[in-house]
N, CA, C, O and the ligand as a Tripos MOL2 file, in Angstrom:
@<TRIPOS>MOLECULE
protein
  277   275    70     0     0
PROTEIN
NO_CHARGES

@<TRIPOS>ATOM
      1 N         -17.6010   19.4470    9.1920 N.3       1 MET1
      2 CA        -17.8090   18.0330    9.5150 C.3       1 MET1
      3 C         -16.7270   17.2250    8.8570 C.2       1 MET1
      4 O         -16.4050   17.3410    7.6740 O.2       1 MET1
      5 N         -16.2080   16.4180    9.7010 N.am      2 ARG2
      6 CA        -15.1570   15.4740    9.2780 C.3       2 ARG2
      7 C         -15.4860   14.0510    9.2950 C.2       2 ARG2
      8 O         -15.8560   13.6410   10.3960 O.2       2 ARG2
      9 N         -15.4400   13.1590    8.3050 N.am      3 VAL3
     10 CA        -15.7180   11.7400    8.5170 C.3       3 VAL3
     11 C         -14.4760   11.0320    8.2430 C.2       3 VAL3
     12 O         -13.8050   11.2940    7.2450 O.2       3 VAL3
     13 N         -14.1310   10.1040    9.1300 N.am      4 LYS4
     14 CA        -12.8660    9.4750    9.0250 C.3       4 LYS4
     15 C         -12.7200    8.8470    7.6750 C.2       4 LYS4
     16 O         -13.6570    8.2160    7.1870 O.2       4 LYS4
     17 N         -11.6330    8.9880    7.0840 N.am      5 GLY5
     18 CA        -11.2440    8.2750    5.6000 C.3       5 GLY5
     19 C         -11.9130    9.1810    4.5140 C.2       5 GLY5
     20 O         -11.8030    8.8750    3.3260 O.2       5 GLY5
     21 N         -12.4800   10.0930    4.8380 N.am      6 HIS6
     22 CA        -13.1120   10.8390    3.6700 C.3       6 HIS6
     23 C         -12.5850   12.3120    3.6560 C.2       6 HIS6
     24 O         -13.3490   13.2640    3.8170 O.2       6 HIS6
     25 N         -11.2890   12.4460    3.4630 N.am      7 GLY7
     26 CA        -10.5860   13.8570    3.2290 C.3       7 GLY7
     27 C         -10.7300   14.1180    1.9750 C.2       7 GLY7
     28 O         -10.6090   13.2160    1.1460 O.2       7 GLY7
     29 N         -11.0220   15.4280    1.6050 N.am      8 LEU8
     30 CA        -10.8720   15.9610    0.2640 C.3       8 LEU8
     31 C          -9.5770   16.3250   -0.1600 C.2       8 LEU8
     32 O          -8.8730   17.1880    0.3660 O.2       8 LEU8
     33 N          -9.2590   15.5350   -1.2670 N.am      9 GLN9
     34 CA         -7.7770   15.6110   -1.5840 C.3       9 GLN9
     35 C          -7.4380   17.0200   -2.2280 C.2       9 GLN9
     36 O          -8.1640   17.4780   -3.1110 O.2       9 GLN9
     37 N          -6.4610   17.6120   -1.8270 N.am     10 ARG10
     38 CA         -5.8690   18.8710   -2.4990 C.3      10 ARG10
     39 C          -6.8490   19.9540   -2.3820 C.2      10 ARG10
     40 O          -6.9770   20.7950   -3.2720 O.2      10 ARG10
     41 N          -7.5810   19.9550   -1.2500 N.am     11 GLU11
     42 CA         -8.5820   21.0350   -1.0710 C.3      11 GLU11
     43 C          -9.6640   21.2500   -2.1870 C.2      11 GLU11
     44 O         -10.2200   22.3360   -2.3510 O.2      11 GLU11
     45 N          -9.9110   20.1740   -2.9150 N.am     12 GLY12
     46 CA        -11.0190   20.2070   -3.9210 C.3      12 GLY12
     47 C         -10.4370   20.8150   -5.1860 C.2      12 GLY12
     48 O         -11.2050   21.3460   -5.9890 O.2      12 GLY12
     49 N          -9.1670   20.7750   -5.4080 N.am     13 ARG13
     50 CA         -8.8260   21.3230   -6.7660 C.3      13 ARG13
     51 C          -8.8240   20.0130   -7.6290 C.2      13 ARG13
     52 O          -8.9100   18.8890   -7.1330 O.2      13 ARG13
     53 N          -8.7080   20.2940   -9.0810 N.am     14 ALA14
     54 CA         -9.3040   19.5070  -10.1500 C.3      14 ALA14
     55 C          -8.3610   18.0700  -10.3690 C.2      14 ALA14
     56 O          -7.1330   18.0350  -10.4580 O.2      14 ALA14
     57 N          -9.0710   17.1950  -10.4130 N.am     15 HIS15
     58 CA         -8.4930   15.8320  -10.9120 C.3      15 HIS15
     59 C          -9.0980   15.4400  -12.1920 C.2      15 HIS15
     60 O         -10.0500   16.0570  -12.6710 O.2      15 HIS15
     61 N          -8.4920   14.3030  -12.8130 N.am     16 ASP16
     62 CA         -9.2150   13.8650  -13.9970 C.3      16 ASP16
     63 C         -10.1060   12.9250  -13.4060 C.2      16 ASP16
     64 O         -10.2960   12.7360  -12.2050 O.2      16 ASP16
     65 N         -10.7530   12.2230  -14.6080 N.am     17 GLY17
     66 CA        -11.8380   11.2940  -14.3810 C.3      17 GLY17
     67 C         -11.3330    9.8750  -13.6220 C.2      17 GLY17
     68 O         -12.0870    9.0570  -13.0960 O.2      17 GLY17
     69 N          -9.8570    9.7920  -13.7000 N.am     18 LEU18
     70 CA         -9.1840    8.6640  -13.0890 C.3      18 LEU18
     71 C          -8.6770    9.0140  -11.7060 C.2      18 LEU18
     72 O          -7.9680    8.2520  -11.0500 O.2      18 LEU18
     73 N          -9.0570   10.1450  -11.3190 N.am     19 GLY19
     74 CA         -8.4490   10.4880   -9.8110 C.3      19 GLY19
     75 C          -6.9830   11.1200   -9.9890 C.2      19 GLY19
     76 O          -6.2770   11.2410   -8.9880 O.2      19 GLY19
     77 N          -6.5400   11.5040  -11.1870 N.am     20 ARG20
     78 CA         -5.1400   11.9560  -11.1430 C.3      20 ARG20
     79 C          -5.2490   13.5750  -11.0430 C.2      20 ARG20
     80 O          -6.0730   14.2160  -11.6950 O.2      20 ARG20
     81 N          -4.4620   14.0650  -10.2870 N.am     21 TYR21
     82 CA         -4.3250   15.4830  -10.0800 C.3      21 TYR21
     83 C          -3.9550   16.2610  -11.2540 C.2      21 TYR21
     84 O          -2.8970   15.9260  -11.7860 O.2      21 TYR21
     85 N          -4.6500   17.3060  -11.8110 N.am     22 THR22
     86 CA         -4.4530   18.0810  -12.8870 C.3      22 THR22
     87 C          -4.0820   19.5840  -12.6190 C.2      22 THR22
     88 O          -3.3290   20.2480  -13.3320 O.2      22 THR22
     89 N          -4.6910   20.0020  -11.5370 N.am     23 GLY23
     90 CA         -4.3860   21.4930  -11.3850 C.3      23 GLY23
     91 C          -5.3860   22.3610  -12.2810 C.2      23 GLY23
     92 O          -5.5440   23.5560  -12.0320 O.2      23 GLY23
     93 N          -5.9740   21.8040  -13.2020 N.am     24 GLU24
     94 CA         -6.8590   22.7180  -13.8940 C.3      24 GLU24
     95 C          -7.9370   23.2580  -13.4050 C.2      24 GLU24
     96 O          -8.2740   22.8210  -12.3050 O.2      24 GLU24
     97 N          -8.7000   24.2110  -13.9510 N.am     25 LYS25
     98 CA         -9.7620   24.8520  -13.3670 C.3      25 LYS25
     99 C         -10.9260   23.9310  -13.3240 C.2      25 LYS25
    100 O         -11.5690   23.8320  -12.2790 O.2      25 LYS25
    101 N         -11.2360   23.2640  -14.3570 N.am     26 VAL26
    102 CA        -12.3250   22.2910  -14.7050 C.3      26 VAL26
    103 C         -11.9160   20.9170  -14.3840 C.2      26 VAL26
    104 O         -10.9250   20.4250  -14.9240 O.2      26 VAL26
    105 N         -12.6420   20.2600  -13.5150 N.am     27 GLY27
    106 CA        -12.3210   18.8500  -13.3770 C.3      27 GLY27
    107 C         -13.1170   18.0930  -12.1560 C.2      27 GLY27
    108 O         -14.1500   18.5660  -11.6830 O.2      27 GLY27
    109 N         -12.6130   17.0470  -11.7640 N.am     28 CYS28
    110 CA        -13.3170   16.2100  -10.7820 C.3      28 CYS28
    111 C         -12.6340   16.3990   -9.4040 C.2      28 CYS28
    112 O         -11.4350   16.6340   -9.2490 O.2      28 CYS28
    113 N         -13.6160   16.2560   -8.3660 N.am     29 GLY29
    114 CA        -13.1070   16.1960   -6.9760 C.3      29 GLY29
    115 C         -12.7070   14.6620   -6.6760 C.2      29 GLY29
    116 O         -13.2160   13.6520   -7.1610 O.2      29 GLY29
    117 N         -11.7530   14.7550   -5.8310 N.am     30 LEU30
    118 CA        -11.3160   13.2170   -5.4590 C.3      30 LEU30
    119 C         -11.2550   13.3000   -3.8320 C.2      30 LEU30
    120 O         -10.7130   14.1560   -3.1330 O.2      30 LEU30
    121 N         -11.9480   12.1920   -3.4720 N.am     31 CYS31
    122 CA        -11.9760   11.9500   -2.0070 C.3      31 CYS31
    123 C         -10.9550   10.9650   -1.6000 C.2      31 CYS31
    124 O         -10.5550   10.1570   -2.4380 O.2      31 CYS31
    125 N         -10.4810   10.9510   -0.3580 N.am     32 GLN32
    126 CA         -9.4800   10.2010    0.1260 C.3      32 GLN32
    127 C          -9.9930    8.6470   -0.0870 C.2      32 GLN32
    128 O          -9.1640    7.7680   -0.3240 O.2      32 GLN32
    129 N         -11.2710    8.3800    0.0000 N.am     33 CYS33
    130 CA        -11.7020    7.1250   -0.0700 C.3      33 CYS33
    131 C         -11.6810    6.5840   -1.6430 C.2      33 CYS33
    132 O         -11.9160    5.4160   -1.9530 O.2      33 CYS33
    133 N         -11.4060    7.4880   -2.4380 N.am     34 GLY34
    134 CA        -11.3410    7.0650   -3.8700 C.3      34 GLY34
    135 C         -12.5070    7.5410   -4.6360 C.2      34 GLY34
    136 O         -12.4530    7.4820   -5.8640 O.2      34 GLY34
    137 N         -13.5470    8.0040   -4.0520 N.am     35 ALA35
    138 CA        -14.6210    8.4860   -4.6880 C.3      35 ALA35
    139 C         -14.3950    9.6940   -5.6950 C.2      35 ALA35
    140 O         -13.7260   10.6350   -5.2680 O.2      35 ALA35
    141 N         -14.8690    9.7560   -6.9420 N.am     36 ILE36
    142 CA        -14.5290   10.8120   -7.7510 C.3      36 ILE36
    143 C         -15.8390   11.4310   -8.1740 C.2      36 ILE36
    144 O         -16.7650   10.7180   -8.5620 O.2      36 ILE36
    145 N         -15.9470   12.9040   -8.0990 N.am     37 SER37
    146 CA        -17.0550   13.5540   -8.4610 C.3      37 SER37
    147 C         -17.3310   13.6780   -9.9590 C.2      37 SER37
    148 O         -16.4470   13.3830  -10.7630 O.2      37 SER37
    149 N         -18.6010   14.1300  -10.3800 N.am     38 ASP38
    150 CA        -18.6480   14.6720  -11.6830 C.3      38 ASP38
    151 C         -17.8060   15.8610  -12.0250 C.2      38 ASP38
    152 O         -17.3580   16.5470  -11.1070 O.2      38 ASP38
    153 N         -17.5460   16.1730  -13.3240 N.am     39 GLU39
    154 CA        -16.9110   17.2150  -13.4890 C.3      39 GLU39
    155 C         -17.4030   18.5990  -13.2000 C.2      39 GLU39
    156 O         -18.4840   18.9470  -13.6760 O.2      39 GLU39
    157 N         -16.6670   19.4560  -12.4240 N.am     40 TYR40
    158 CA        -17.2010   20.6330  -12.1280 C.3      40 TYR40
    159 C         -16.2720   21.7040  -12.6870 C.2      40 TYR40
    160 O         -15.1310   21.4850  -13.0940 O.2      40 TYR40
    161 N         -16.9500   23.0090  -12.6610 N.am     41 ASP41
    162 CA        -16.1210   24.1180  -13.1030 C.3      41 ASP41
    163 C         -15.2380   24.8300  -12.2880 C.2      41 ASP41
    164 O         -14.3060   25.4970  -12.7370 O.2      41 ASP41
    165 N         -15.5630   24.6790  -10.8370 N.am     42 THR42
    166 CA        -14.9090   25.4510   -9.8360 C.3      42 THR42
    167 C         -14.6880   24.4590   -8.7610 C.2      42 THR42
    168 O         -15.2860   23.3910   -8.6310 O.2      42 THR42
    169 N         -13.6430   25.0010   -7.9150 N.am     43 THR43
    170 CA        -13.0820   24.2640   -6.5940 C.3      43 THR43
    171 C         -14.4150   24.3270   -5.6420 C.2      43 THR43
    172 O         -14.7710   23.3490   -4.9860 O.2      43 THR43
    173 N         -15.0430   25.4510   -5.6330 N.am     44 ALA44
    174 CA        -16.0600   25.6530   -4.7220 C.3      44 ALA44
    175 C         -17.2100   24.4900   -4.9700 C.2      44 ALA44
    176 O         -17.6420   23.7510   -4.0860 O.2      44 ALA44
    177 N         -17.5810   24.4850   -6.2450 N.am     45 GLU45
    178 CA        -18.4480   23.2730   -6.4920 C.3      45 GLU45
    179 C         -18.0430   21.9780   -6.1350 C.2      45 GLU45
    180 O         -18.8800   21.1410   -5.7990 O.2      45 GLU45
    181 N         -16.7990   21.7210   -6.1760 N.am     46 ARG46
    182 CA        -16.2080   20.4260   -5.7700 C.3      46 ARG46
    183 C         -16.2150   20.2340   -4.2910 C.2      46 ARG46
    184 O         -16.3430   19.1240   -3.7760 O.2      46 ARG46
    185 N         -16.0870   21.2430   -3.6820 N.am     47 GLN47
    186 CA        -16.0150   21.2140   -2.1960 C.3      47 GLN47
    187 C         -17.6010   20.9770   -1.6710 C.2      47 GLN47
    188 O         -17.8760   20.2480   -0.7170 O.2      47 GLN47
    189 N         -18.4710   21.6310   -2.3660 N.am     48 ARG48
    190 CA        -19.7430   21.2860   -2.0830 C.3      48 ARG48
    191 C         -20.2720   19.8990   -2.3460 C.2      48 ARG48
    192 O         -21.1020   19.3810   -1.5980 O.2      48 ARG48
    193 N         -19.7410   19.2490   -3.5120 N.am     49 TRP49
    194 CA        -19.9240   17.9560   -3.8320 C.3      49 TRP49
    195 C         -19.3720   17.0500   -2.5350 C.2      49 TRP49
    196 O         -20.0140   16.1000   -2.0880 O.2      49 TRP49
    197 N         -18.3090   17.4120   -2.0960 N.am     50 HIS50
    198 CA        -17.6790   16.5500   -1.0500 C.3      50 HIS50
    199 C         -18.3280   16.6300    0.1220 C.2      50 HIS50
    200 O         -18.4120   15.6210    0.8210 O.2      50 HIS50
    201 N         -18.9320   17.9230    0.5580 N.am     51 VAL51
    202 CA        -19.6990   17.9050    1.7490 C.3      51 VAL51
    203 C         -20.9100   16.9570    1.6520 C.2      51 VAL51
    204 O         -21.2300   16.2670    2.6200 O.2      51 VAL51
    205 N         -21.5920   16.9230    0.4730 N.am     52 ALA52
    206 CA        -22.8420   16.1370    0.3000 C.3      52 ALA52
    207 C         -22.2610   14.6240    0.1950 C.2      52 ALA52
    208 O         -23.0090   13.7430    0.6180 O.2      52 ALA52
    209 N         -21.0340   14.2500   -0.3130 N.am     53 HIS53
    210 CA        -20.5560   12.8730   -0.1050 C.3      53 HIS53
    211 C         -20.2780   12.6170    1.1420 C.2      53 HIS53
    212 O         -20.6380   11.4920    1.4880 O.2      53 HIS53
    213 N         -19.6880   13.3480    2.0720 N.am     54 LYS54
    214 CA        -19.3420   13.0120    3.3680 C.3      54 LYS54
    215 C         -20.8300   12.6570    4.1090 C.2      54 LYS54
    216 O         -20.9940   11.6860    4.8480 O.2      54 LYS54
    217 N         -21.8380   13.6060    3.7710 N.am     55 GLN55
    218 CA        -23.0640   13.3170    4.5560 C.3      55 GLN55
    219 C         -23.6560   11.9880    4.0630 C.2      55 GLN55
    220 O         -24.1210   11.2190    4.9040 O.2      55 GLN55
    221 N         -23.6740   11.6650    2.7740 N.am     56 ASP56
    222 CA        -24.0930   10.2960    2.3130 C.3      56 ASP56
    223 C         -23.2000    9.2910    3.2010 C.2      56 ASP56
    224 O         -23.7770    8.4640    3.9070 O.2      56 ASP56
    225 N         -21.9480    9.3520    3.1720 N.am     57 MET57
    226 CA        -21.0690    8.3230    3.9400 C.3      57 MET57
    227 C         -21.5820    8.2520    5.3550 C.2      57 MET57
    228 O         -22.0460    7.1880    5.7640 O.2      57 MET57
    229 N         -21.5230    9.4170    6.2010 N.am     58 ALA58
    230 CA        -22.0480    9.2960    7.4680 C.3      58 ALA58
    231 C         -23.2870    8.7230    7.7060 C.2      58 ALA58
    232 O         -23.4430    7.9880    8.6820 O.2      58 ALA58
    233 N         -24.3610    9.0170    6.7840 N.am     59 ARG59
    234 CA        -25.6800    8.3370    6.9180 C.3      59 ARG59
    235 C         -25.3230    6.5520    6.5860 C.2      59 ARG59
    236 O         -25.7340    5.6090    7.2620 O.2      59 ARG59
    237 N         -24.6710    6.4990    5.6660 N.am     60 ALA60
    238 CA        -24.5340    5.0650    5.3100 C.3      60 ALA60
    239 C         -23.7700    4.2420    6.4840 C.2      60 ALA60
    240 O         -23.9450    3.0380    6.6700 O.2      60 ALA60
    241 N         -22.9390    5.0210    7.2120 N.am     61 LEU61
    242 CA        -22.2400    4.4160    8.3210 C.3      61 LEU61
    243 C         -23.1190    4.4230    9.6010 C.2      61 LEU61
    244 O         -22.8470    3.7640   10.6050 O.2      61 LEU61
    245 N         -24.1860    5.2220    9.4690 N.am     62 GLY62
    246 CA        -25.0700    5.2630   10.6180 C.3      62 GLY62
    247 C         -24.3570    6.1840   11.8370 C.2      62 GLY62
    248 O         -24.5780    6.0200   13.0370 O.2      62 GLY62
    249 N         -23.6770    6.9410   11.4010 N.am     63 LEU63
    250 CA        -23.0830    7.8230   12.5090 C.3      63 LEU63
    251 C         -24.1790    8.8910   13.0950 C.2      63 LEU63
    252 O         -24.7710    9.6880   12.3670 O.2      63 LEU63
    253 N         -24.3400    8.8090   14.3010 N.am     64 SER64
    254 CA        -25.4040    9.5090   15.0280 C.3      64 SER64
    255 C         -24.9920   10.9040   15.3130 C.2      64 SER64
    256 O         -25.7920   11.8390   15.3370 O.2      64 SER64
    257 N         -23.7530   11.0110   15.5220 N.am     65 SER65
    258 CA        -23.0700   12.3070   15.9650 C.3      65 SER65
    259 C         -21.8080   12.4640   15.1390 C.2      65 SER65
    260 O         -20.8520   11.6870   15.1490 O.2      65 SER65
    261 N         -21.9380   13.6290   14.3850 N.am     66 TRP66
    262 CA        -20.8690   14.0160   13.3610 C.3      66 TRP66
    263 C         -19.9490   15.0100   14.2350 C.2      66 TRP66
    264 O         -20.3690   15.9090   14.9640 O.2      66 TRP66
    265 N         -18.6700   14.6760   14.0190 N.am     67 SER67
    266 CA        -17.7610   15.7490   14.4780 C.3      67 SER67
    267 C         -17.8200   16.9820   13.6320 C.2      67 SER67
    268 O         -17.6730   16.9500   12.4100 O.2      67 SER67
    269 N         -18.0300   18.0220   14.2960 N.am     68 ILE68
    270 CA        -18.0540   19.3760   13.5110 C.3      68 ILE68
    271 C         -16.7080   20.0880   13.6380 C.2      68 ILE68
    272 O         -16.1720   20.2340   14.7370 O.2      68 ILE68
    273 N         -16.2330   20.4780   12.6320 N.am     69 ARG69
    274 CA        -14.8440   21.0790   12.6110 C.3      69 ARG69
    275 C         -15.0020   22.4340   12.7100 C.2      69 ARG69
    276 O         -14.0170   23.1720   12.7170 O.2      69 ARG69
    277 ZN        -15.1120    9.5740    0.4940 Zn       70 ZN70
@<TRIPOS>BOND
     1     1     2 1
     2     2     3 1
     3     3     4 2
     4     3     5 am
     5     5     6 1
     6     6     7 1
     7     7     8 2
     8     7     9 am
     9     9    10 1
    10    10    11 1
    11    11    12 2
    12    11    13 am
    13    13    14 1
    14    14    15 1
    15    15    16 2
    16    15    17 am
    17    17    18 1
    18    18    19 1
    19    19    20 2
    20    19    21 am
    21    21    22 1
    22    22    23 1
    23    23    24 2
    24    23    25 am
    25    25    26 1
    26    26    27 1
    27    27    28 2
    28    27    29 am
    29    29    30 1
    30    30    31 1
    31    31    32 2
    32    31    33 am
    33    33    34 1
    34    34    35 1
    35    35    36 2
    36    35    37 am
    37    37    38 1
    38    38    39 1
    39    39    40 2
    40    39    41 am
    41    41    42 1
    42    42    43 1
    43    43    44 2
    44    43    45 am
    45    45    46 1
    46    46    47 1
    47    47    48 2
    48    47    49 am
    49    49    50 1
    50    50    51 1
    51    51    52 2
    52    51    53 am
    53    53    54 1
    54    54    55 1
    55    55    56 2
    56    55    57 am
    57    57    58 1
    58    58    59 1
    59    59    60 2
    60    59    61 am
    61    61    62 1
    62    62    63 1
    63    63    64 2
    64    63    65 am
    65    65    66 1
    66    66    67 1
    67    67    68 2
    68    67    69 am
    69    69    70 1
    70    70    71 1
    71    71    72 2
    72    71    73 am
    73    73    74 1
    74    74    75 1
    75    75    76 2
    76    75    77 am
    77    77    78 1
    78    78    79 1
    79    79    80 2
    80    79    81 am
    81    81    82 1
    82    82    83 1
    83    83    84 2
    84    83    85 am
    85    85    86 1
    86    86    87 1
    87    87    88 2
    88    87    89 am
    89    89    90 1
    90    90    91 1
    91    91    92 2
    92    91    93 am
    93    93    94 1
    94    94    95 1
    95    95    96 2
    96    95    97 am
    97    97    98 1
    98    98    99 1
    99    99   100 2
   100    99   101 am
   101   101   102 1
   102   102   103 1
   103   103   104 2
   104   103   105 am
   105   105   106 1
   106   106   107 1
   107   107   108 2
   108   107   109 am
   109   109   110 1
   110   110   111 1
   111   111   112 2
   112   111   113 am
   113   113   114 1
   114   114   115 1
   115   115   116 2
   116   115   117 am
   117   117   118 1
   118   118   119 1
   119   119   120 2
   120   119   121 am
   121   121   122 1
   122   122   123 1
   123   123   124 2
   124   123   125 am
   125   125   126 1
   126   126   127 1
   127   127   128 2
   128   127   129 am
   129   129   130 1
   130   130   131 1
   131   131   132 2
   132   131   133 am
   133   133   134 1
   134   134   135 1
   135   135   136 2
   136   135   137 am
   137   137   138 1
   138   138   139 1
   139   139   140 2
   140   139   141 am
   141   141   142 1
   142   142   143 1
   143   143   144 2
   144   143   145 am
   145   145   146 1
   146   146   147 1
   147   147   148 2
   148   147   149 am
   149   149   150 1
   150   150   151 1
   151   151   152 2
   152   151   153 am
   153   153   154 1
   154   154   155 1
   155   155   156 2
   156   155   157 am
   157   157   158 1
   158   158   159 1
   159   159   160 2
   160   159   161 am
   161   161   162 1
   162   162   163 1
   163   163   164 2
   164   163   165 am
   165   165   166 1
   166   166   167 1
   167   167   168 2
   168   167   169 am
   169   169   170 1
   170   170   171 1
   171   171   172 2
   172   171   173 am
   173   173   174 1
   174   174   175 1
   175   175   176 2
   176   175   177 am
   177   177   178 1
   178   178   179 1
   179   179   180 2
   180   179   181 am
   181   181   182 1
   182   182   183 1
   183   183   184 2
   184   183   185 am
   185   185   186 1
   186   186   187 1
   187   187   188 2
   188   187   189 am
   189   189   190 1
   190   190   191 1
   191   191   192 2
   192   191   193 am
   193   193   194 1
   194   194   195 1
   195   195   196 2
   196   195   197 am
   197   197   198 1
   198   198   199 1
   199   199   200 2
   200   199   201 am
   201   201   202 1
   202   202   203 1
   203   203   204 2
   204   203   205 am
   205   205   206 1
   206   206   207 1
   207   207   208 2
   208   207   209 am
   209   209   210 1
   210   210   211 1
   211   211   212 2
   212   211   213 am
   213   213   214 1
   214   214   215 1
   215   215   216 2
   216   215   217 am
   217   217   218 1
   218   218   219 1
   219   219   220 2
   220   219   221 am
   221   221   222 1
   222   222   223 1
   223   223   224 2
   224   223   225 am
   225   225   226 1
   226   226   227 1
   227   227   228 2
   228   227   229 am
   229   229   230 1
   230   230   231 1
   231   231   232 2
   232   231   233 am
   233   233   234 1
   234   234   235 1
   235   235   236 2
   236   235   237 am
   237   237   238 1
   238   238   239 1
   239   239   240 2
   240   239   241 am
   241   241   242 1
   242   242   243 1
   243   243   244 2
   244   243   245 am
   245   245   246 1
   246   246   247 1
   247   247   248 2
   248   247   249 am
   249   249   250 1
   250   250   251 1
   251   251   252 2
   252   251   253 am
   253   253   254 1
   254   254   255 1
   255   255   256 2
   256   255   257 am
   257   257   258 1
   258   258   259 1
   259   259   260 2
   260   259   261 am
   261   261   262 1
   262   262   263 1
   263   263   264 2
   264   263   265 am
   265   265   266 1
   266   266   267 1
   267   267   268 2
   268   267   269 am
   269   269   270 1
   270   270   271 1
   271   271   272 2
   272   271   273 am
   273   273   274 1
   274   274   275 1
   275   275   276 2
@<TRIPOS>SUBSTRUCTURE
     1 MET1         2 RESIDUE 1 A MET
     2 ARG2         6 RESIDUE 1 A ARG
     3 VAL3        10 RESIDUE 1 A VAL
     4 LYS4        14 RESIDUE 1 A LYS
     5 GLY5        18 RESIDUE 1 A GLY
     6 HIS6        22 RESIDUE 1 A HIS
     7 GLY7        26 RESIDUE 1 A GLY
     8 LEU8        30 RESIDUE 1 A LEU
     9 GLN9        34 RESIDUE 1 A GLN
    10 ARG10       38 RESIDUE 1 A ARG
    11 GLU11       42 RESIDUE 1 A GLU
    12 GLY12       46 RESIDUE 1 A GLY
    13 ARG13       50 RESIDUE 1 A ARG
    14 ALA14       54 RESIDUE 1 A ALA
    15 HIS15       58 RESIDUE 1 A HIS
    16 ASP16       62 RESIDUE 1 A ASP
    17 GLY17       66 RESIDUE 1 A GLY
    18 LEU18       70 RESIDUE 1 A LEU
    19 GLY19       74 RESIDUE 1 A GLY
    20 ARG20       78 RESIDUE 1 A ARG
    21 TYR21       82 RESIDUE 1 A TYR
    22 THR22       86 RESIDUE 1 A THR
    23 GLY23       90 RESIDUE 1 A GLY
    24 GLU24       94 RESIDUE 1 A GLU
    25 LYS25       98 RESIDUE 1 A LYS
    26 VAL26      102 RESIDUE 1 A VAL
    27 GLY27      106 RESIDUE 1 A GLY
    28 CYS28      110 RESIDUE 1 A CYS
    29 GLY29      114 RESIDUE 1 A GLY
    30 LEU30      118 RESIDUE 1 A LEU
    31 CYS31      122 RESIDUE 1 A CYS
    32 GLN32      126 RESIDUE 1 A GLN
    33 CYS33      130 RESIDUE 1 A CYS
    34 GLY34      134 RESIDUE 1 A GLY
    35 ALA35      138 RESIDUE 1 A ALA
    36 ILE36      142 RESIDUE 1 A ILE
    37 SER37      146 RESIDUE 1 A SER
    38 ASP38      150 RESIDUE 1 A ASP
    39 GLU39      154 RESIDUE 1 A GLU
    40 TYR40      158 RESIDUE 1 A TYR
    41 ASP41      162 RESIDUE 1 A ASP
    42 THR42      166 RESIDUE 1 A THR
    43 THR43      170 RESIDUE 1 A THR
    44 ALA44      174 RESIDUE 1 A ALA
    45 GLU45      178 RESIDUE 1 A GLU
    46 ARG46      182 RESIDUE 1 A ARG
    47 GLN47      186 RESIDUE 1 A GLN
    48 ARG48      190 RESIDUE 1 A ARG
    49 TRP49      194 RESIDUE 1 A TRP
    50 HIS50      198 RESIDUE 1 A HIS
    51 VAL51      202 RESIDUE 1 A VAL
    52 ALA52      206 RESIDUE 1 A ALA
    53 HIS53      210 RESIDUE 1 A HIS
    54 LYS54      214 RESIDUE 1 A LYS
    55 GLN55      218 RESIDUE 1 A GLN
    56 ASP56      222 RESIDUE 1 A ASP
    57 MET57      226 RESIDUE 1 A MET
    58 ALA58      230 RESIDUE 1 A ALA
    59 ARG59      234 RESIDUE 1 A ARG
    60 ALA60      238 RESIDUE 1 A ALA
    61 LEU61      242 RESIDUE 1 A LEU
    62 GLY62      246 RESIDUE 1 A GLY
    63 LEU63      250 RESIDUE 1 A LEU
    64 SER64      254 RESIDUE 1 A SER
    65 SER65      258 RESIDUE 1 A SER
    66 TRP66      262 RESIDUE 1 A TRP
    67 SER67      266 RESIDUE 1 A SER
    68 ILE68      270 RESIDUE 1 A ILE
    69 ARG69      274 RESIDUE 1 A ARG
    70 ZN70       277 GROUP 0 **** ****
C-alpha cells in the first residue's frame, strides 16, 4: 500500500528523535511527511510502524480505495 506523501525514509533505517538519519540499529522510523516513530530495535519493526501509520493516514484522509503495490 502506498499513500501519497507518506514514503518511509531510507527503507526504515534508524533516525534519531529529531528525524536525522543515524544508520544505527536502534532508532526511530521517519516518514516523508515528517512523522517520527517511537524508538525500535529493528528495521522490520520500523517498517511495521510505517504500515500502521499509512493506514491511519489513509483513514484520516478518507481514502476508500488504497493503491496496493
Ligand atoms: Zn507519513
